[in-house]
C-alpha positions in Angstrom: -52.2 122.1 -18.0 -50.9 118.6 -18.2 -49.4 116.8 -21.2 -49.1 113.1 -21.9 -48.2 111.6 -25.3 -49.2 114.7 -27.3 -52.4 115.1 -25.3 -53.3 118.1 -23.2 -56.1 119.2 -20.9 -57.0 122.6 -19.7 -58.9 123.2 -16.4 -60.9 126.2 -15.3 -62.7 126.0 -11.9 -65.1 128.7 -10.7 -63.8 130.5 -7.6 -66.5 129.2 -5.3 -65.6 125.5 -6.0 -61.8 125.7 -5.8 -61.8 124.3 -2.3 -64.3 121.6 -3.2 -62.2 119.5 -5.6 -58.5 119.1 -6.4 -57.4 120.5 -9.8 -54.7 117.8 -9.9 -57.4 115.1 -9.6 -59.4 116.9 -12.3 -56.4 116.9 -14.7 -55.9 113.1 -14.2 -59.6 112.4 -14.6 -59.8 114.5 -17.7 -56.8 112.7 -19.3 -58.7 109.5 -18.7 -61.7 111.0 -20.5 -59.5 112.0 -23.3 -58.2 108.4 -23.6 -61.8 107.2 -24.1 -62.5 109.8 -26.8 -59.3 109.4 -28.9 -57.8 106.4 -30.6 -54.6 105.0 -29.1 -51.7 107.3 -29.9 -54.0 110.0 -31.4 -53.0 113.5 -30.3 -55.6 116.0 -29.1 -56.6 118.5 -26.4 -59.7 119.1 -24.4 -60.9 121.8 -22.0 -63.0 121.6 -18.8 -65.0 124.3 -17.1 -66.3 123.4 -13.7 -68.9 126.0 -12.9 -72.3 126.7 -11.1 -75.9 126.3 -12.1 -76.3 129.9 -13.3 -73.7 129.6 -16.1 -75.1 126.3 -17.3 -78.6 127.7 -17.3 -77.5 130.9 -19.1 -75.8 128.8 -21.8 -78.9 126.6 -22.2 -81.1 129.6 -22.4 -79.0 131.6 -24.8 -77.9 128.9 -27.3 -80.4 126.1 -26.9 -83.6 128.0 -26.0 -84.0 125.8 -22.8 -84.4 127.4 -19.4 -83.0 124.5 -17.4 -79.9 123.3 -15.5 -78.2 120.3 -17.0 -75.3 118.4 -15.6 -72.9 118.7 -18.6 -72.6 120.5 -21.9 -70.2 119.7 -24.7 -69.0 122.3 -27.2 -67.2 120.7 -30.2 -64.7 122.9 -32.0 -64.6 122.5 -35.8 -62.1 123.8 -38.2 -63.9 127.1 -39.0 -63.7 128.3 -35.5 -67.4 127.4 -34.8 -68.8 125.4 -31.9 -71.5 122.8 -32.3 -73.5 120.7 -29.9 -76.8 118.9 -29.8 -78.6 121.5 -31.9 -75.8 122.0 -34.5 -73.4 124.9 -34.8 -74.5 127.7 -32.5 -71.7 129.7 -31.1 -68.7 131.6 -32.4 -65.3 131.8 -30.8 -65.9 135.4 -29.5 -69.6 135.4 -28.8 -69.2 133.3 -25.7 -67.5 136.3 -24.1 -70.9 138.0 -24.1 -71.9 135.8 -21.1 -69.9 138.0 -18.8 -67.3 135.4 -17.9 -63.8 136.5 -16.9 -60.9 137.2 -19.3 -59.4 133.7 -18.8 -62.2 132.3 -21.0 -60.4 133.3 -24.2 -57.4 131.1 -23.3 -59.9 128.4 -22.4 -61.6 128.6 -25.7 -58.5 128.5 -27.9 -55.6 126.9 -25.9 -52.2 128.1 -27.2 -50.8 125.1 -28.9 -51.1 123.2 -32.2 -52.7 120.0 -31.0 -56.1 119.2 -32.6 -58.8 120.6 -30.3 -61.8 118.4 -29.5 -63.6 121.3 -27.7 -64.7 121.9 -24.2 -66.8 120.2 -21.5 -68.8 122.4 -19.1 -70.0 120.7 -15.9 -72.3 122.1 -13.2 -70.7 121.2 -9.9 -73.8 121.7 -7.8 -75.9 119.5 -10.2 -73.1 116.9 -10.1 -73.3 116.8 -6.3 -77.1 116.4 -6.4 -76.9 113.6 -8.8 -74.2 111.8 -6.8 -76.3 112.0 -3.7 -79.4 110.7 -5.5 -77.4 107.8 -7.0 -75.6 107.1 -3.7 -72.2 107.3 -5.1 -69.1 109.5 -4.5 -69.1 113.0 -6.2 -65.7 112.2 -7.7 -67.1 109.1 -9.5 -70.1 111.1 -10.8 -67.8 113.9 -12.0 -65.4 111.4 -13.7 -68.4 109.8 -15.6 -69.6 113.2 -16.7 -66.2 114.1 -18.1 -66.2 110.8 -20.0 -69.7 111.5 -21.3 -68.7 114.9 -22.4 -65.5 113.8 -24.1 -67.3 111.0 -26.0 -70.0 113.4 -27.1 -67.4 115.7 -28.6 -66.3 113.0 -31.0 -69.8 111.9 -31.9 -70.3 108.9 -29.6 -73.6 108.3 -27.7 -73.9 110.0 -24.4 -73.4 106.9 -22.2 -70.7 105.3 -20.0 -68.3 103.7 -22.5 -67.9 100.4 -20.6 -71.6 100.0 -20.2 -72.9 101.2 -23.7 -73.2 97.7 -25.2 -74.7 96.3 -22.0 -77.3 99.0 -21.7 -78.3 98.7 -25.3 -78.9 95.0 -24.7 -80.8 95.7 -21.5 -83.3 97.9 -23.4 -84.6 94.7 -25.0 -83.6 92.2 -22.3 -86.1 89.9 -20.7 -85.7 86.7 -18.7 -87.3 84.8 -21.6 -84.3 85.9 -23.7 -81.7 84.9 -21.1 -79.4 82.7 -23.3 -78.2 79.4 -21.9 -79.6 79.8 -18.4 -83.1 78.6 -18.9 -83.2 76.8 -15.6 -82.7 80.2 -13.8 -85.0 82.2 -16.1 -88.0 79.8 -15.8 -87.9 79.8 -12.0 -87.6 83.6 -11.7 -90.3 84.3 -14.2 -92.7 82.1 -12.3 -91.9 83.7 -9.0 -92.4 87.2 -10.4 -95.7 86.1 -12.1 -97.1 84.7 -8.9 -95.9 87.5 -6.8 -93.7 85.3 -4.7 -90.3 87.0 -5.1 -87.8 86.2 -2.4 -86.3 89.0 -0.3 -82.7 87.8 -1.2 -81.1 85.9 -4.0 -77.6 84.6 -4.6 -76.5 84.4 -8.2 -73.2 82.4 -8.5 -71.3 81.0 -11.5 -68.3 81.7 -13.8 -67.7 85.1 -15.2 -69.7 86.2 -18.3 -72.6 83.9 -17.7 -75.3 86.6 -17.1 -75.5 87.0 -13.3 -75.5 90.8 -13.2 -77.6 91.1 -16.3 -80.2 88.8 -14.7 -80.2 90.8 -11.5 -80.9 94.0 -13.5 -83.8 92.3 -15.3 -85.3 91.1 -12.0 -85.0 94.6 -10.6 -86.8 95.9 -13.6 -89.5 93.2 -13.6 -90.5 93.6 -10.0 -91.0 97.3 -10.5 -92.6 97.1 -14.0 -96.1 98.7 -14.3 -97.2 96.1 -16.8 -95.2 92.9 -16.5 -95.6 90.4 -19.3 -95.6 86.7 -18.1 -93.0 87.5 -15.5 -90.9 89.7 -17.8 -90.7 93.5 -17.8 -92.6 95.2 -20.6 -89.7 97.6 -21.5 -92.4 100.2 -22.4 -93.7 101.7 -19.2 -92.3 104.7 -17.4 -90.5 102.6 -14.9 -88.8 100.4 -17.5 -87.8 103.4 -19.5 -86.4 105.1 -16.5 -84.3 102.0 -15.6 -83.1 101.6 -19.2 -82.0 105.3 -19.2 -80.3 104.8 -15.8 -82.6 107.4 -14.1 -84.3 105.0 -11.7 -83.4 105.7 -8.1 -84.6 102.4 -6.6 -82.1 100.1 -8.2 -78.8 100.5 -6.3 -75.8 98.6 -7.6 -72.7 98.2 -5.4 -69.4 96.8 -6.3 -68.3 94.9 -3.2 -64.7 94.7 -4.6 -64.3 98.4 -3.9 -67.0 98.9 -1.2 -66.2 95.9 1.0 -66.0 97.3 4.5 -68.3 97.4 7.4 -69.0 101.1 6.9 -70.4 100.4 3.5 -72.8 97.8 4.9 -73.8 100.1 7.7 -74.6 102.7 5.1 -77.0 100.2 3.4 -78.4 99.2 6.8 -79.2 102.9 7.6 -80.9 103.6 4.3 -82.7 100.3 3.7 -85.7 101.4 5.8 -86.5 104.3 3.5 -89.4 103.7 1.2 -88.8 103.4 -2.6 -89.0 106.8 -4.3 -90.3 105.7 -7.6 -91.1 102.0 -7.9 -92.7 99.4 -5.7 -89.5 97.7 -4.6 -86.0 98.9 -3.8 -83.4 96.4 -5.2 -79.8 96.3 -4.0 -77.5 94.5 -6.4 -74.2 93.6 -4.8 -71.7 92.5 -7.3 -68.5 90.5 -6.4 -70.2 89.7 -3.1 -67.4 87.3 -2.0 -65.1 90.4 -1.6 -67.0 91.6 1.5 -64.9 91.4 4.6 -65.9 88.9 7.3 -66.9 91.9 9.6 -69.0 93.4 6.8 -70.6 90.1 6.1 -71.5 89.6 9.8 -73.0 93.1 9.9 -75.1 92.3 6.9 -76.6 89.1 8.4 -79.5 90.7 10.3 -80.5 93.0 7.5 -80.4 90.2 5.0 -82.5 87.9 7.1 -85.3 90.4 7.9 -85.2 93.2 5.4 -88.2 95.6 5.0 -90.9 94.2 2.8 -90.1 96.7 0.0 -86.4 95.6 -0.3 -84.8 92.8 -2.4 -81.1 91.9 -2.2 -79.4 90.2 -5.1 -75.8 89.0 -4.5 -73.7 88.1 -7.5 -70.4 86.2 -7.2 -68.0 84.0 -9.0 -66.8 82.4 -5.8 -69.7 81.2 -3.7 -67.4 79.2 -1.5 -65.9 82.4 -0.1 -69.3 83.7 1.1 -70.2 83.0 4.7 -72.5 79.9 5.0 -74.8 82.0 7.2 -75.4 84.4 4.2 -75.8 81.6 1.7 -78.5 80.0 3.9 -80.5 83.2 3.9 -80.7 83.5 0.1 -82.3 81.6 -2.7 -79.3 80.3 -4.6 -79.2 80.1 -8.4 -76.1 78.5 -10.1 -75.3 79.9 -13.5 -73.6 77.4 -15.8 -70.8 77.8 -18.2 -72.2 77.6 -21.7 -71.0 74.9 -24.0 -69.2 76.1 -27.1 -72.0 74.9 -29.5 -74.5 77.2 -27.7 -72.1 80.1 -27.8 -71.5 79.4 -31.5 -75.3 79.4 -32.1 -75.6 82.8 -30.3 -72.7 84.3 -32.2 -74.2 83.1 -35.5 -77.5 84.9 -34.6 -75.7 88.1 -33.8 -73.6 88.1 -37.0 -76.8 87.4 -39.1 -78.7 90.2 -37.3 -75.9 92.7 -37.8 -75.2 91.7 -41.4 -71.6 90.8 -40.7 -69.8 88.0 -42.6 -67.8 85.8 -40.3 -66.5 82.3 -41.4 -68.2 79.5 -39.4 -64.7 78.1 -38.4 -63.8 81.5 -37.1 -67.0 81.6 -35.0 -66.3 78.2 -33.6 -62.8 79.2 -32.6 -64.2 82.3 -30.9 -66.7 80.1 -29.1 -64.1 77.6 -27.9 -61.7 80.4 -26.9 -64.4 82.0 -24.7 -64.3 79.0 -22.4 -68.0 79.1 -21.6 -68.3 82.9 -21.2 -70.9 84.4 -23.6 -69.8 87.9 -22.7 -66.2 87.2 -23.6 -67.3 85.7 -26.9 -69.5 88.7 -27.8 -66.7 91.1 -26.9 -64.2 89.2 -29.0 -66.6 89.1 -31.9 -67.2 92.8 -31.7 -63.4 93.4 -31.7 -63.0 91.2 -34.7 -65.7 92.9 -36.8 -64.3 96.4 -35.8 -60.7 95.3 -36.6 -61.3 93.5 -39.9 -64.6 94.8 -41.2 -67.5 92.7 -42.4 -65.5 89.7 -43.6 -63.7 87.8 -40.8 -61.7 84.6 -41.5 -60.2 81.9 -39.3 -56.7 83.2 -40.0 -57.6 86.7 -38.8 -59.1 85.2 -35.5 -55.9 83.2 -35.0 -53.9 86.3 -35.6 -55.9 88.4 -33.1 -55.7 85.7 -30.4 -52.0 84.9 -31.0 -52.8 81.4 -32.1 -51.0 81.5 -35.5 -48.5 78.8 -36.6 -51.0 76.0 -36.0 -48.6 73.5 -37.5 -46.1 74.5 -34.8 -48.5 73.4 -32.0 -49.2 70.1 -33.8 -45.4 69.5 -34.1 -45.0 70.3 -30.4 -47.7 67.8 -29.5 -46.2 65.2 -31.8 -42.7 65.5 -30.2 -44.3 65.4 -26.7 -46.1 62.2 -27.5 -42.8 60.8 -28.9 -40.9 61.8 -25.8 -38.5 64.0 -27.9 -37.6 66.6 -25.2 -35.0 68.4 -27.2 -37.2 68.9 -30.3 -40.1 70.1 -28.0 -37.9 72.7 -26.3 -36.6 73.9 -29.6 -40.1 74.6 -30.8 -40.9 76.4 -27.6 -37.7 78.5 -27.8 -38.4 79.4 -31.4 -42.0 80.5 -30.5 -40.6 82.7 -27.7 -38.1 84.3 -30.1 -41.0 84.9 -32.6 -42.9 86.9 -30.0 -45.7 84.3 -29.5 -47.8 84.3 -26.4 -46.5 81.3 -24.5 -49.7 81.2 -22.4 -51.7 80.7 -25.6 -49.2 78.1 -26.7 -49.6 76.2 -23.5 -53.4 76.4 -23.8 -53.3 75.2 -27.4 -50.9 72.3 -26.6 -53.2 71.2 -23.7 -56.3 71.3 -26.0 -54.5 69.2 -28.6 -53.2 66.7 -26.1 -56.7 66.3 -24.7 -58.0 65.8 -28.3 -55.3 63.1 -28.9 -56.4 61.3 -25.8 -60.1 61.4 -26.9 -59.1 60.0 -30.3 -57.1 57.3 -28.7 -60.1 56.1 -26.7 -62.6 56.4 -29.5 -64.4 59.6 -28.3 -63.9 61.6 -31.5 -67.5 62.9 -31.3 -66.5 65.0 -28.3 -64.0 67.0 -30.3 -64.6 70.6 -31.3 -61.6 71.1 -33.6 -61.4 71.8 -37.4 -61.4 68.6 -39.5 -57.9 69.2 -40.9 -56.5 69.3 -37.3 -58.5 66.2 -36.3 -57.1 64.4 -39.3 -53.5 65.3 -38.4 -54.0 64.1 -34.8 -55.3 60.8 -36.0 -52.1 60.3 -38.0 -50.1 60.7 -34.8 
């Protein structure tokens, strides 16, 4: 048992797997899963049973009527001492003892403390190992994801990776034709897919949040789609459905920031000659490709230059200048552009209209400006605002969330800077620091206002993206 901020986890590992995985690591990973399931500061407890296929199969057969081995089961404890899962309440606090498990199960079911119990997550270790091998990722990573899945399911969330839920929901409908703000990339790729002239390697580079990895996933889906539509995936066939549900084995994503060594590239080189197991093409998506070491990059050269005909490599990076020129020359390069704030505003307005949320136009414009060209950042911020403040979001609330309050203070700072009044400028900065303001945001706001003042001075007011009352006050300076 381990406790952290009124949170506790309980671990039970079947005897045959005790030497396979560290219980200390399981405790840490389960606490992380509990963090995903609970709100910040909310107390609670969760139990984990790491067992074999037979126990999982018996649970499925007895309580769900399914004679199968699944990777994870979640049993949610409600106040009346009942357990519920996918099929509703189906198990009592004592009836689980009929499965023939050892006496420790009773303590596992009802841990001896007063914290609110979420329930228990039961994972088949052999099934986890099989899935990890199929997905070509470490067993520990697969096990941690299953814990998060199970914990989220206990509190009623969808059974998906928390950090990827929004992304995967978008990908179910995603197509190159819908790639927002990167039409120059989408048009070329659609034409290549439609004509069957897909390159063996691509390099997607550009600022963060501009759609590089999303585009790579769409390309991987389109080249394997059974019924492509004008260069786009149909999102209806068995292959598209498998990819959307993350069951497709021929799309391999690798994070080069954490898998950057020569051994990781050798592993790719050894496996690249195997034929695809489900689709026509095997697609390797290497994210943060600039993080590969020089030795790994050099080892990658030959494979990248002459890969098997069924393999496509897509390298995504925010720093193309750090990638070896010899790798760049072997790829078709696409540069993703930072989106202008008016395009981001347009997209945010479409989202709020589609979701039925009410957000003031000035608030959306501030979010668009703050995102600095990253549509992903803007969408994440918009979601945070709607969740925090409900359906009606105002400009003041956006400023409060971003730490941009006291707009008059920033204008006064700019006024004193333009007047050369150093003491008054320092006084404003000091007061802001004592008030707990984010000085980085203050610096950013002051820079934006000084740039606006310069544009006004030179008669370029049309280039400004500030509220009218702010522009009016700057003109008076």
